[in-house]
C-alpha positions as CSV (number, residue, x, y, z in Angstrom):
1,M,-10.6,6.4,-32.3
2,A,-7.6,4.8,-30.5
3,D,-5.2,6.9,-32.6
4,H,-7.1,10.0,-31.7
5,D,-6.9,9.1,-28.0
6,A,-3.2,8.4,-28.3
7,R,-2.6,11.7,-30.1
8,R,-4.5,13.5,-27.4
9,S,-2.5,11.8,-24.6
10,I,0.8,12.8,-26.4
11,T,-0.5,16.4,-26.9
12,T,-1.4,16.7,-23.2
13,S,1.9,15.3,-22.1
14,V,3.8,17.7,-24.3
15,L,1.5,20.6,-23.0
16,A,2.3,19.6,-19.4
17,A,6.0,19.7,-20.1
18,G,5.6,22.9,-21.9
19,G,3.8,24.5,-19.0
20,L,6.7,23.8,-16.7
21,L,9.3,25.0,-19.3
22,G,7.1,28.0,-20.4
23,G,6.3,29.1,-16.8
24,F,10.0,29.1,-16.0
25,A,10.9,30.9,-19.2
26,V,8.3,33.6,-18.7
27,A,9.4,34.1,-15.1
28,R,13.0,34.3,-16.0
29,K,12.6,36.5,-19.1
30,S,10.1,38.9,-17.6
31,G,11.7,39.0,-14.1
32,N,8.1,38.4,-12.8
33,R,7.7,35.2,-10.9
34,Q,3.9,35.7,-10.5
35,L,3.6,35.9,-14.3
36,G,5.5,32.6,-14.7
37,G,3.2,31.1,-12.0
38,A,0.2,32.3,-14.0
39,V,1.5,30.5,-17.1
40,L,2.2,27.4,-15.0
41,A,-1.3,27.5,-13.4
42,A,-3.2,28.1,-16.7
43,V,-1.4,25.2,-18.3
44,G,-2.1,23.0,-15.3
45,V,-5.8,23.8,-15.4
46,A,-5.9,22.9,-19.2
47,C,-4.0,19.7,-18.7
48,T,-6.1,18.7,-15.7
49,A,-9.3,19.2,-17.6
50,Q,-8.0,17.0,-20.5
51,W,-6.7,14.3,-18.1
52,Q,-10.1,14.3,-16.3
53,K,-11.8,13.9,-19.7
54,S,-9.5,11.1,-20.9
55,S,-8.7,9.3,-17.7
56,G,-11.1,10.2,-14.9
57,S,-10.9,12.3,-11.8
58,A,-8.5,10.1,-9.8
59,R,-5.9,9.9,-12.5
60,A,-6.3,13.6,-13.3
61,G,-5.7,14.4,-9.6
62,A,-2.6,12.2,-9.5
63,L,-1.3,13.9,-12.7
64,L,-2.0,17.3,-11.3
65,G,-0.1,16.3,-8.2
66,T,2.8,15.1,-10.3
67,Y,2.8,18.4,-12.2
68,L,2.9,20.4,-8.9
69,V,5.5,18.2,-7.3
70,A,7.6,18.5,-10.4
71,F,7.4,22.3,-10.1
72,G,8.4,22.1,-6.4
73,A,11.2,19.6,-7.0
74,S,12.8,21.7,-9.7
75,H,13.9,24.3,-7.1
76,P,16.2,22.1,-5.0
77,L,17.3,20.2,-8.1
78,A,18.3,23.5,-9.7
79,K,20.8,24.0,-6.9
80,K,22.5,20.8,-7.8
81,I,22.4,20.8,-11.6
82,G,21.4,24.3,-12.7
83,A,18.0,25.9,-13.4
84,W,17.4,24.9,-17.0
85,P,18.6,21.3,-16.6
86,A,16.4,21.0,-13.5
87,V,13.3,22.3,-15.3
88,G,14.0,20.2,-18.3
89,T,14.4,17.1,-16.1
90,V,11.1,17.6,-14.2
91,A,9.3,18.5,-17.4
92,A,10.4,15.3,-19.1
93,A,9.5,13.3,-16.0
94,T,6.0,14.9,-16.0
95,A,5.5,14.2,-19.7
96,V,6.4,10.5,-19.2
97,A,4.2,10.2,-16.2
98,S,1.3,11.7,-18.1
99,L,1.8,9.3,-21.0
100,I,1.9,6.3,-18.7
101,V,-1.0,7.3,-16.3
102,S,-3.4,8.8,-18.9
103,R,-3.5,5.6,-21.1
């Protein structure tokens, strides 16, 4: 059972990072920021549901907050290091936070 929980935690962490990366990619490729936001939101809902199930409401709320702050932080960071490096950085940080907090 512990292996299953660890795999689920890793999967959710990867999904959270993928939501940030995927949302940006969809917005950039389609030219439609709202579509990218929809991807970001849908993945955020899926991750939050999983975090709540595995770690409780308080931790799920904290991780959702992390996910949203990461999205917001990517914008000013992009002005300093570029768009893709910024999104990659916040996606990685979100995945790490998810792994740490959801255990």
